[in-house]
PAKEZA-405181 format. One record per residue (C-alpha): residue number from 1; x, y, z; residue in one letter. Coordinates in nm, 2 decimals. Example, Ala and Ser with C-alpha at 12.3 -4.5 7.8 and 13.67 -1.06 7.14 Angstrom:
BEGIN
<atom><pos>1</pos><X>1.23</X><Y>-0.45</Y><Z>0.78</Z><code>A</code></atom>
<atom><pos>2</pos><X>1.37</X><Y>-0.11</Y><Z>0.71</Z><code>S</code></atom>
***
This chain:
BEGIN
<atom><pos>1</pos><X>1.09</X><Y>-0.25</Y><Z>1.01</Z><code>X</code></atom>
<atom><pos>2</pos><X>1.23</X><Y>-0.56</Y><Z>0.92</Z><code>X</code></atom>
<atom><pos>3</pos><X>0.93</X><Y>-0.76</Y><Z>1.05</Z><code>X</code></atom>
<atom><pos>4</pos><X>0.57</X><Y>-0.77</Y><Z>1.00</Z><code>X</code></atom>
<atom><pos>5</pos><X>0.51</X><Y>-0.64</Y><Z>1.35</Z><code>X</code></atom>
<atom><pos>6</pos><X>0.71</X><Y>-0.35</Y><Z>1.32</Z><code>X</code></atom>
<atom><pos>7</pos><X>0.58</X><Y>-0.25</Y><Z>0.98</Z><code>X</code></atom>
<atom><pos>8</pos><X>0.24</X><Y>-0.26</Y><Z>1.11</Z><code>X</code></atom>
<atom><pos>9</pos><X>0.33</X><Y>-0.07</Y><Z>1.45</Z><code>X</code></atom>
<atom><pos>10</pos><X>0.46</X><Y>0.20</Y><Z>1.23</Z><code>X</code></atom>
<atom><pos>11</pos><X>0.18</X><Y>0.21</Y><Z>1.03</Z><code>X</code></atom>
<atom><pos>12</pos><X>-0.04</X><Y>0.23</Y><Z>1.33</Z><code>X</code></atom>
<atom><pos>13</pos><X>0.14</X><Y>0.54</Y><Z>1.44</Z><code>X</code></atom>
<atom><pos>14</pos><X>0.07</X><Y>0.72</Y><Z>1.10</Z><code>X</code></atom>
<atom><pos>15</pos><X>-0.31</X><Y>0.72</Y><Z>1.18</Z><code>X</code></atom>
<atom><pos>16</pos><X>-0.31</X><Y>0.68</Y><Z>1.56</Z><code>X</code></atom>
<atom><pos>17</pos><X>-0.46</X><Y>0.33</Y><Z>1.52</Z><code>X</code></atom>
<atom><pos>18</pos><X>-0.72</X><Y>0.23</Y><Z>1.80</Z><code>X</code></atom>
<atom><pos>19</pos><X>-0.87</X><Y>-0.06</Y><Z>1.60</Z><code>X</code></atom>
<atom><pos>20</pos><X>-0.68</X><Y>-0.33</Y><Z>1.42</Z><code>X</code></atom>
<atom><pos>21</pos><X>-0.81</X><Y>-0.64</Y><Z>1.22</Z><code>X</code></atom>
<atom><pos>22</pos><X>-0.58</X><Y>-0.94</Y><Z>1.15</Z><code>X</code></atom>
<atom><pos>23</pos><X>-0.72</X><Y>-1.19</Y><Z>0.90</Z><code>X</code></atom>
<atom><pos>24</pos><X>-0.51</X><Y>-1.50</Y><Z>0.92</Z><code>X</code></atom>
<atom><pos>25</pos><X>-0.38</X><Y>-1.51</Y><Z>1.29</Z><code>X</code></atom>
<atom><pos>26</pos><X>-0.22</X><Y>-1.86</Y><Z>1.28</Z><code>X</code></atom>
<atom><pos>27</pos><X>0.04</X><Y>-1.89</Y><Z>1.59</Z><code>X</code></atom>
<atom><pos>28</pos><X>-0.01</X><Y>-1.51</Y><Z>1.69</Z><code>X</code></atom>
<atom><pos>29</pos><X>0.33</X><Y>-1.43</Y><Z>1.66</Z><code>X</code></atom>
<atom><pos>30</pos><X>0.24</X><Y>-1.10</Y><Z>1.49</Z><code>X</code></atom>
<atom><pos>31</pos><X>-0.09</X><Y>-1.07</Y><Z>1.66</Z><code>X</code></atom>
<atom><pos>32</pos><X>0.04</X><Y>-1.05</Y><Z>1.99</Z><code>X</code></atom>
<atom><pos>33</pos><X>0.31</X><Y>-0.79</Y><Z>1.90</Z><code>X</code></atom>
<atom><pos>34</pos><X>0.08</X><Y>-0.53</Y><Z>1.74</Z><code>X</code></atom>
<atom><pos>35</pos><X>0.03</X><Y>-0.25</Y><Z>1.96</Z><code>X</code></atom>
<atom><pos>36</pos><X>-0.32</X><Y>-0.14</Y><Z>1.89</Z><code>X</code></atom>
<atom><pos>37</pos><X>-0.56</X><Y>-0.06</Y><Z>2.18</Z><code>X</code></atom>
<atom><pos>38</pos><X>-0.84</X><Y>-0.31</Y><Z>2.06</Z><code>X</code></atom>
<atom><pos>39</pos><X>-0.74</X><Y>-0.59</Y><Z>1.86</Z><code>X</code></atom>
<atom><pos>40</pos><X>-0.96</X><Y>-0.84</Y><Z>1.66</Z><code>X</code></atom>
<atom><pos>41</pos><X>-0.80</X><Y>-1.17</Y><Z>1.50</Z><code>X</code></atom>
<atom><pos>42</pos><X>-0.99</X><Y>-1.42</Y><Z>1.28</Z><code>X</code></atom>
<atom><pos>43</pos><X>-0.84</X><Y>-1.76</Y><Z>1.18</Z><code>X</code></atom>
<atom><pos>44</pos><X>-1.04</X><Y>-2.10</Y><Z>1.14</Z><code>X</code></atom>
<atom><pos>45</pos><X>-0.77</X><Y>-2.30</Y><Z>1.26</Z><code>X</code></atom>
<atom><pos>46</pos><X>-0.58</X><Y>-2.10</Y><Z>1.57</Z><code>X</code></atom>
<atom><pos>47</pos><X>-0.25</X><Y>-2.29</Y><Z>1.68</Z><code>X</code></atom>
<atom><pos>48</pos><X>-0.33</X><Y>-2.21</Y><Z>2.05</Z><code>X</code></atom>
<atom><pos>49</pos><X>-0.64</X><Y>-2.17</Y><Z>2.27</Z><code>X</code></atom>
<atom><pos>50</pos><X>-0.79</X><Y>-1.82</Y><Z>2.18</Z><code>X</code></atom>
<atom><pos>51</pos><X>-0.98</X><Y>-1.86</Y><Z>2.53</Z><code>X</code></atom>
<atom><pos>52</pos><X>-0.62</X><Y>-1.79</Y><Z>2.66</Z><code>X</code></atom>
<atom><pos>53</pos><X>-0.57</X><Y>-1.45</Y><Z>2.48</Z><code>X</code></atom>
<atom><pos>54</pos><X>-0.93</X><Y>-1.31</Y><Z>2.50</Z><code>X</code></atom>
<atom><pos>55</pos><X>-1.02</X><Y>-1.00</Y><Z>2.70</Z><code>X</code></atom>
<atom><pos>56</pos><X>-1.21</X><Y>-0.71</Y><Z>2.69</Z><code>X</code></atom>
<atom><pos>57</pos><X>-0.98</X><Y>-0.54</Y><Z>2.42</Z><code>X</code></atom>
<atom><pos>58</pos><X>-0.90</X><Y>-0.87</Y><Z>2.26</Z><code>X</code></atom>
<atom><pos>59</pos><X>-1.13</X><Y>-1.06</Y><Z>2.01</Z><code>X</code></atom>
<atom><pos>60</pos><X>-1.04</X><Y>-1.40</Y><Z>1.86</Z><code>X</code></atom>
<atom><pos>61</pos><X>-1.30</X><Y>-1.54</Y><Z>1.62</Z><code>X</code></atom>
<atom><pos>62</pos><X>-1.21</X><Y>-1.91</Y><Z>1.51</Z><code>X</code></atom>
<atom><pos>63</pos><X>-1.41</X><Y>-1.93</Y><Z>1.17</Z><code>X</code></atom>
<atom><pos>64</pos><X>-1.31</X><Y>-1.82</Y><Z>0.80</Z><code>X</code></atom>
<atom><pos>65</pos><X>-1.32</X><Y>-1.46</Y><Z>0.71</Z><code>X</code></atom>
<atom><pos>66</pos><X>-1.62</X><Y>-1.49</Y><Z>0.48</Z><code>X</code></atom>
<atom><pos>67</pos><X>-1.81</X><Y>-1.61</Y><Z>0.78</Z><code>X</code></atom>
<atom><pos>68</pos><X>-1.69</X><Y>-1.35</Y><Z>0.98</Z><code>X</code></atom>
<atom><pos>69</pos><X>-1.77</X><Y>-1.08</Y><Z>0.74</Z><code>X</code></atom>
<atom><pos>70</pos><X>-2.15</X><Y>-1.21</Y><Z>0.70</Z><code>X</code></atom>
<atom><pos>71</pos><X>-2.19</X><Y>-1.23</Y><Z>1.07</Z><code>X</code></atom>
<atom><pos>72</pos><X>-2.08</X><Y>-0.88</Y><Z>1.15</Z><code>X</code></atom>
<atom><pos>73</pos><X>-2.37</X><Y>-0.63</Y><Z>1.22</Z><code>X</code></atom>
<atom><pos>74</pos><X>-2.39</X><Y>-0.31</Y><Z>1.05</Z><code>X</code></atom>
<atom><pos>75</pos><X>-2.30</X><Y>-0.14</Y><Z>1.38</Z><code>X</code></atom>
<atom><pos>76</pos><X>-1.95</X><Y>-0.28</Y><Z>1.37</Z><code>X</code></atom>
<atom><pos>77</pos><X>-1.74</X><Y>0.05</Y><Z>1.42</Z><code>X</code></atom>
<atom><pos>78</pos><X>-1.45</X><Y>0.08</Y><Z>1.15</Z><code>X</code></atom>
<atom><pos>79</pos><X>-1.10</X><Y>-0.03</Y><Z>1.16</Z><code>X</code></atom>
<atom><pos>80</pos><X>-0.77</X><Y>0.20</Y><Z>1.16</Z><code>X</code></atom>
<atom><pos>81</pos><X>-0.53</X><Y>-0.11</Y><Z>1.06</Z><code>X</code></atom>
<atom><pos>82</pos><X>-0.61</X><Y>-0.42</Y><Z>0.87</Z><code>X</code></atom>
<atom><pos>83</pos><X>-0.35</X><Y>-0.69</Y><Z>0.81</Z><code>X</code></atom>
<atom><pos>84</pos><X>-0.48</X><Y>-0.93</Y><Z>0.55</Z><code>X</code></atom>
<atom><pos>85</pos><X>-0.23</X><Y>-1.26</Y><Z>0.57</Z><code>X</code></atom>
<atom><pos>86</pos><X>-0.52</X><Y>-1.50</Y><Z>0.54</Z><code>X</code></atom>
<atom><pos>87</pos><X>-0.54</X><Y>-1.79</Y><Z>0.27</Z><code>X</code></atom>
<atom><pos>88</pos><X>-0.26</X><Y>-1.73</Y><Z>0.01</Z><code>X</code></atom>
<atom><pos>89</pos><X>-0.50</X><Y>-1.70</Y><Z>-0.26</Z><code>X</code></atom>
<atom><pos>90</pos><X>-0.63</X><Y>-1.41</Y><Z>-0.53</Z><code>X</code></atom>
<atom><pos>91</pos><X>-1.00</X><Y>-1.52</Y><Z>-0.49</Z><code>X</code></atom>
<atom><pos>92</pos><X>-0.96</X><Y>-1.50</Y><Z>-0.10</Z><code>X</code></atom>
<atom><pos>93</pos><X>-0.75</X><Y>-1.24</Y><Z>-0.06</Z><code>X</code></atom>
<atom><pos>94</pos><X>-0.94</X><Y>-0.98</Y><Z>-0.28</Z><code>X</code></atom>
<atom><pos>95</pos><X>-1.27</X><Y>-1.07</Y><Z>-0.12</Z><code>X</code></atom>
<atom><pos>96</pos><X>-1.12</X><Y>-1.01</Y><Z>0.22</Z><code>X</code></atom>
<atom><pos>97</pos><X>-1.00</X><Y>-0.68</Y><Z>0.11</Z><code>X</code></atom>
<atom><pos>98</pos><X>-1.38</X><Y>-0.59</Y><Z>-0.07</Z><code>X</code></atom>
<atom><pos>99</pos><X>-1.55</X><Y>-0.70</Y><Z>0.24</Z><code>X</code></atom>
<atom><pos>100</pos><X>-1.30</X><Y>-0.46</Y><Z>0.47</Z><code>X</code></atom>
<atom><pos>101</pos><X>-1.39</X><Y>-0.15</Y><Z>0.24</Z><code>X</code></atom>
<atom><pos>102</pos><X>-1.73</X><Y>-0.14</Y><Z>0.46</Z><code>X</code></atom>
<atom><pos>103</pos><X>-1.51</X><Y>-0.18</Y><Z>0.82</Z><code>X</code></atom>
<atom><pos>104</pos><X>-1.29</X><Y>0.11</Y><Z>0.70</Z><code>X</code></atom>
<atom><pos>105</pos><X>-1.30</X><Y>0.48</Y><Z>0.66</Z><code>X</code></atom>
<atom><pos>106</pos><X>-1.06</X><Y>0.79</Y><Z>0.53</Z><code>X</code></atom>
<atom><pos>107</pos><X>-0.77</X><Y>0.74</Y><Z>0.71</Z><code>X</code></atom>
<atom><pos>108</pos><X>-0.77</X><Y>0.32</Y><Z>0.73</Z><code>X</code></atom>
<atom><pos>109</pos><X>-0.42</X><Y>0.16</Y><Z>0.63</Z><code>X</code></atom>
<atom><pos>110</pos><X>-0.42</X><Y>-0.21</Y><Z>0.47</Z><code>X</code></atom>
<atom><pos>111</pos><X>-0.10</X><Y>-0.45</Y><Z>0.50</Z><code>X</code></atom>
<atom><pos>112</pos><X>-0.13</X><Y>-0.72</Y><Z>0.21</Z><code>X</code></atom>
<atom><pos>113</pos><X>0.09</X><Y>-1.00</Y><Z>0.30</Z><code>X</code></atom>
<atom><pos>114</pos><X>0.29</X><Y>-1.24</Y><Z>0.06</Z><code>X</code></atom>
<atom><pos>115</pos><X>0.28</X><Y>-1.02</Y><Z>-0.24</Z><code>X</code></atom>
<atom><pos>116</pos><X>0.59</X><Y>-1.07</Y><Z>-0.38</Z><code>X</code></atom>
<atom><pos>117</pos><X>0.64</X><Y>-1.46</Y><Z>-0.46</Z><code>X</code></atom>
<atom><pos>118</pos><X>1.02</X><Y>-1.58</Y><Z>-0.49</Z><code>X</code></atom>
<atom><pos>119</pos><X>0.95</X><Y>-1.85</Y><Z>-0.75</Z><code>X</code></atom>
<atom><pos>120</pos><X>0.71</X><Y>-1.99</Y><Z>-0.99</Z><code>X</code></atom>
<atom><pos>121</pos><X>0.65</X><Y>-2.28</Y><Z>-0.75</Z><code>X</code></atom>
<atom><pos>122</pos><X>0.57</X><Y>-2.03</Y><Z>-0.47</Z><code>X</code></atom>
<atom><pos>123</pos><X>0.31</X><Y>-1.87</Y><Z>-0.68</Z><code>X</code></atom>
<atom><pos>124</pos><X>0.12</X><Y>-2.15</Y><Z>-0.74</Z><code>X</code></atom>
<atom><pos>125</pos><X>-0.23</X><Y>-2.09</Y><Z>-0.62</Z><code>X</code></atom>
<atom><pos>126</pos><X>-0.28</X><Y>-2.47</Y><Z>-0.48</Z><code>X</code></atom>
<atom><pos>127</pos><X>-0.07</X><Y>-2.49</Y><Z>-0.16</Z><code>X</code></atom>
<atom><pos>128</pos><X>-0.02</X><Y>-2.89</Y><Z>-0.20</Z><code>X</code></atom>
<atom><pos>129</pos><X>0.11</X><Y>-2.89</Y><Z>-0.55</Z><code>X</code></atom>
<atom><pos>130</pos><X>0.35</X><Y>-2.57</Y><Z>-0.47</Z><code>X</code></atom>
<atom><pos>131</pos><X>0.50</X><Y>-2.80</Y><Z>-0.21</Z><code>X</code></atom>
<atom><pos>132</pos><X>0.46</X><Y>-3.12</Y><Z>-0.38</Z><code>X</code></atom>
<atom><pos>133</pos><X>0.68</X><Y>-2.99</Y><Z>-0.67</Z><code>X</code></atom>
<atom><pos>134</pos><X>0.94</X><Y>-2.81</Y><Z>-0.47</Z><code>X</code></atom>
<atom><pos>135</pos><X>0.98</X><Y>-3.17</Y><Z>-0.30</Z><code>X</code></atom>
<atom><pos>136</pos><X>1.04</X><Y>-3.35</Y><Z>-0.62</Z><code>X</code></atom>
<atom><pos>137</pos><X>1.27</X><Y>-3.09</Y><Z>-0.71</Z><code>X</code></atom>
<atom><pos>138</pos><X>1.46</X><Y>-3.07</Y><Z>-0.42</Z><code>X</code></atom>
<atom><pos>139</pos><X>1.39</X><Y>-2.73</Y><Z>-0.34</Z><code>X</code></atom>
<atom><pos>140</pos><X>1.50</X><Y>-2.69</Y><Z>0.06</Z><code>X</code></atom>
<atom><pos>141</pos><X>1.24</X><Y>-2.38</Y><Z>0.09</Z><code>X</code></atom>
<atom><pos>142</pos><X>0.87</X><Y>-2.52</Y><Z>0.10</Z><code>X</code></atom>
<atom><pos>143</pos><X>0.76</X><Y>-2.14</Y><Z>0.13</Z><code>X</code></atom>
<atom><pos>144</pos><X>0.46</X><Y>-2.07</Y><Z>0.00</Z><code>X</code></atom>
<atom><pos>145</pos><X>0.30</X><Y>-1.72</Y><Z>-0.11</Z><code>X</code></atom>
<atom><pos>146</pos><X>0.04</X><Y>-1.80</Y><Z>-0.38</Z><code>X</code></atom>
<atom><pos>147</pos><X>-0.11</X><Y>-1.55</Y><Z>-0.62</Z><code>X</code></atom>
<atom><pos>148</pos><X>-0.16</X><Y>-1.33</Y><Z>-0.37</Z><code>X</code></atom>
<atom><pos>149</pos><X>0.05</X><Y>-1.08</Y><Z>-0.61</Z><code>X</code></atom>
<atom><pos>150</pos><X>-0.27</X><Y>-1.07</Y><Z>-0.84</Z><code>X</code></atom>
<atom><pos>151</pos><X>-0.45</X><Y>-0.85</Y><Z>-0.57</Z><code>X</code></atom>
<atom><pos>152</pos><X>-0.22</X><Y>-0.56</Y><Z>-0.61</Z><code>X</code></atom>
<atom><pos>153</pos><X>-0.26</X><Y>-0.60</Y><Z>-0.98</Z><code>X</code></atom>
<atom><pos>154</pos><X>-0.67</X><Y>-0.54</Y><Z>-0.93</Z><code>X</code></atom>
<atom><pos>155</pos><X>-0.62</X><Y>-0.26</Y><Z>-0.67</Z><code>X</code></atom>
<atom><pos>156</pos><X>-0.35</X><Y>-0.11</Y><Z>-0.93</Z><code>X</code></atom>
<atom><pos>157</pos><X>-0.58</X><Y>-0.15</Y><Z>-1.20</Z><code>X</code></atom>
<atom><pos>158</pos><X>-0.93</X><Y>-0.10</Y><Z>-1.12</Z><code>X</code></atom>
<atom><pos>159</pos><X>-0.94</X><Y>0.11</Y><Z>-0.80</Z><code>X</code></atom>
<atom><pos>160</pos><X>-0.80</X><Y>0.45</Y><Z>-0.90</Z><code>X</code></atom>
<atom><pos>161</pos><X>-0.91</X><Y>0.62</Y><Z>-0.53</Z><code>X</code></atom>
<atom><pos>162</pos><X>-0.62</X><Y>0.35</Y><Z>-0.38</Z><code>X</code></atom>
<atom><pos>163</pos><X>-0.26</X><Y>0.42</Y><Z>-0.35</Z><code>X</code></atom>
<atom><pos>164</pos><X>-0.02</X><Y>0.13</Y><Z>-0.29</Z><code>X</code></atom>
<atom><pos>165</pos><X>0.33</X><Y>0.06</Y><Z>-0.22</Z><code>X</code></atom>
<atom><pos>166</pos><X>0.51</X><Y>-0.23</Y><Z>-0.16</Z><code>X</code></atom>
<atom><pos>167</pos><X>0.79</X><Y>-0.30</Y><Z>0.11</Z><code>X</code></atom>
<atom><pos>168</pos><X>1.12</X><Y>-0.37</Y><Z>-0.10</Z><code>X</code></atom>
<atom><pos>169</pos><X>1.19</X><Y>-0.70</Y><Z>0.09</Z><code>X</code></atom>
<atom><pos>170</pos><X>0.96</X><Y>-0.93</Y><Z>0.28</Z><code>X</code></atom>
<atom><pos>171</pos><X>0.70</X><Y>-0.90</Y><Z>0.02</Z><code>X</code></atom>
<atom><pos>172</pos><X>0.42</X><Y>-0.66</Y><Z>0.17</Z><code>X</code></atom>
<atom><pos>173</pos><X>0.19</X><Y>-0.40</Y><Z>0.01</Z><code>X</code></atom>
<atom><pos>174</pos><X>0.08</X><Y>-0.09</Y><Z>0.19</Z><code>X</code></atom>
<atom><pos>175</pos><X>-0.28</X><Y>0.04</Y><Z>0.07</Z><code>X</code></atom>
<atom><pos>176</pos><X>-0.44</X><Y>0.34</Y><Z>0.17</Z><code>X</code></atom>
<atom><pos>177</pos><X>-0.70</X><Y>0.58</Y><Z>0.05</Z><code>X</code></atom>
<atom><pos>178</pos><X>-0.50</X><Y>0.85</Y><Z>-0.19</Z><code>X</code></atom>
<atom><pos>179</pos><X>-0.61</X><Y>0.92</Y><Z>-0.52</Z><code>X</code></atom>
<atom><pos>180</pos><X>-0.39</X><Y>0.84</Y><Z>-0.79</Z><code>X</code></atom>
<atom><pos>181</pos><X>-0.33</X><Y>1.10</Y><Z>-1.08</Z><code>X</code></atom>
<atom><pos>182</pos><X>-0.27</X><Y>1.00</Y><Z>-1.36</Z><code>X</code></atom>
<atom><pos>183</pos><X>-0.45</X><Y>0.67</Y><Z>-1.33</Z><code>X</code></atom>
<atom><pos>184</pos><X>-0.30</X><Y>0.45</Y><Z>-1.59</Z><code>X</code></atom>
<atom><pos>185</pos><X>-0.41</X><Y>0.06</Y><Z>-1.60</Z><code>X</code></atom>
<atom><pos>186</pos><X>-0.15</X><Y>-0.20</Y><Z>-1.72</Z><code>X</code></atom>
<atom><pos>187</pos><X>-0.41</X><Y>-0.48</Y><Z>-1.80</Z><code>X</code></atom>
<atom><pos>188</pos><X>-0.74</X><Y>-0.32</Y><Z>-1.72</Z><code>X</code></atom>
<atom><pos>189</pos><X>-0.98</X><Y>-0.63</Y><Z>-1.69</Z><code>X</code></atom>
<atom><pos>190</pos><X>-1.03</X><Y>-0.83</Y><Z>-1.41</Z><code>X</code></atom>
<atom><pos>191</pos><X>-1.03</X><Y>-1.14</Y><Z>-1.63</Z><code>X</code></atom>
<atom><pos>192</pos><X>-0.67</X><Y>-1.07</Y><Z>-1.75</Z><code>X</code></atom>
<atom><pos>193</pos><X>-0.53</X><Y>-1.00</Y><Z>-1.40</Z><code>X</code></atom>
<atom><pos>194</pos><X>-0.69</X><Y>-1.36</Y><Z>-1.28</Z><code>X</code></atom>
<atom><pos>195</pos><X>-0.50</X><Y>-1.52</Y><Z>-1.55</Z><code>X</code></atom>
<atom><pos>196</pos><X>-0.15</X><Y>-1.34</Y><Z>-1.46</Z><code>X</code></atom>
<atom><pos>197</pos><X>0.17</X><Y>-1.57</Y><Z>-1.41</Z><code>X</code></atom>
<atom><pos>198</pos><X>0.46</X><Y>-1.52</Y><Z>-1.20</Z><code>X</code></atom>
<atom><pos>199</pos><X>0.69</X><Y>-1.42</Y><Z>-1.52</Z><code>X</code></atom>
<atom><pos>200</pos><X>0.43</X><Y>-1.14</Y><Z>-1.52</Z><code>X</code></atom>
<atom><pos>201</pos><X>0.45</X><Y>-1.05</Y><Z>-1.20</Z><code>X</code></atom>
<atom><pos>202</pos><X>0.88</X><Y>-1.05</Y><Z>-1.24</Z><code>X</code></atom>
<atom><pos>203</pos><X>0.77</X><Y>-0.82</Y><Z>-1.52</Z><code>X</code></atom>
<atom><pos>204</pos><X>0.58</X><Y>-0.52</Y><Z>-1.36</Z><code>X</code></atom>
<atom><pos>205</pos><X>0.75</X><Y>-0.63</Y><Z>-0.99</Z><code>X</code></atom>
<atom><pos>206</pos><X>0.85</X><Y>-0.23</Y><Z>-0.99</Z><code>X</code></atom>
<atom><pos>207</pos><X>0.59</X><Y>-0.04</Y><Z>-1.16</Z><code>X</code></atom>
<atom><pos>208</pos><X>0.31</X><Y>-0.19</Y><Z>-1.05</Z><code>X</code></atom>
<atom><pos>209</pos><X>0.41</X><Y>-0.31</Y><Z>-0.73</Z><code>X</code></atom>
<atom><pos>210</pos><X>0.58</X><Y>0.00</Y><Z>-0.67</Z><code>X</code></atom>
<atom><pos>211</pos><X>0.85</X><Y>-0.12</Y><Z>-0.45</Z><code>X</code></atom>
<atom><pos>212</pos><X>0.99</X><Y>0.13</Y><Z>-0.22</Z><code>X</code></atom>
<atom><pos>213</pos><X>1.19</X><Y>0.17</Y><Z>0.09</Z><code>X</code></atom>
<atom><pos>214</pos><X>1.02</X><Y>0.13</Y><Z>0.41</Z><code>X</code></atom>
<atom><pos>215</pos><X>1.11</X><Y>0.49</Y><Z>0.51</Z><code>X</code></atom>
<atom><pos>216</pos><X>0.98</X><Y>0.64</Y><Z>0.19</Z><code>X</code></atom>
<atom><pos>217</pos><X>0.66</X><Y>0.42</Y><Z>0.24</Z><code>X</code></atom>
<atom><pos>218</pos><X>0.60</X><Y>0.56</Y><Z>0.57</Z><code>X</code></atom>
<atom><pos>219</pos><X>0.70</X><Y>0.91</Y><Z>0.47</Z><code>X</code></atom>
<atom><pos>220</pos><X>0.47</X><Y>0.91</Y><Z>0.17</Z><code>X</code></atom>
<atom><pos>221</pos><X>0.19</X><Y>0.77</Y><Z>0.40</Z><code>X</code></atom>
<atom><pos>222</pos><X>0.21</X><Y>1.04</Y><Z>0.63</Z><code>X</code></atom>
<atom><pos>223</pos><X>0.19</X><Y>1.30</Y><Z>0.37</Z><code>X</code></atom>
<atom><pos>224</pos><X>-0.10</X><Y>1.16</Y><Z>0.24</Z><code>X</code></atom>
<atom><pos>225</pos><X>-0.29</X><Y>1.14</Y><Z>0.52</Z><code>X</code></atom>
<atom><pos>226</pos><X>-0.21</X><Y>1.48</Y><Z>0.69</Z><code>X</code></atom>
<atom><pos>227</pos><X>-0.44</X><Y>1.63</Y><Z>0.42</Z><code>X</code></atom>
<atom><pos>228</pos><X>-0.72</X><Y>1.38</Y><Z>0.55</Z><code>X</code></atom>
<atom><pos>229</pos><X>-0.92</X><Y>1.49</Y><Z>0.82</Z><code>X</code></atom>
<atom><pos>230</pos><X>-0.93</X><Y>1.29</Y><Z>1.15</Z><code>X</code></atom>
***
């Protein structure tokens, strides 16, 4: 499970996913490789012609995620697997997560991308300033993860009905419905979470983010889902 699509496909097997939603499709490198029967992709700027991939079981919506969610009818069936890889900011990704709660069920699994920034520059919520700073400092890696890591902190501290585990490498966090007992917030307030820095991520990278080996994550999700009726 070294790639995004391998991890998504492994998670899809755990709840026999039939409906998949991906926010932030870009060039469809991951989207095309997810083996779920019905797939929905949302991106305001596809790097391909979406008409070339649309079909009875493939929906592609060329618009921002906020607009997509706002336009959905109440009769939209829930999704089994949801991949959040849109704009790499805390505010947007948290909105996307909240919006998908109404499109989920007891066995839905989320995968949130870019939750483990590799430097303070990569964790800058402004992509332009992040890349400019790296260029000025001669940093060859221009990767940008933004401050999505704060979403994990928000889930940890404010959503006791959700459990989370983070893949030890590649920086992705799995979220699913399973009560946490005991529930022990670290910061306790959303304003404190919004103010977190890269240093806070480093300090709490293991306890809050619950970094685990892929096989351990799959085993835990499988075990908890086994206690939830399909």
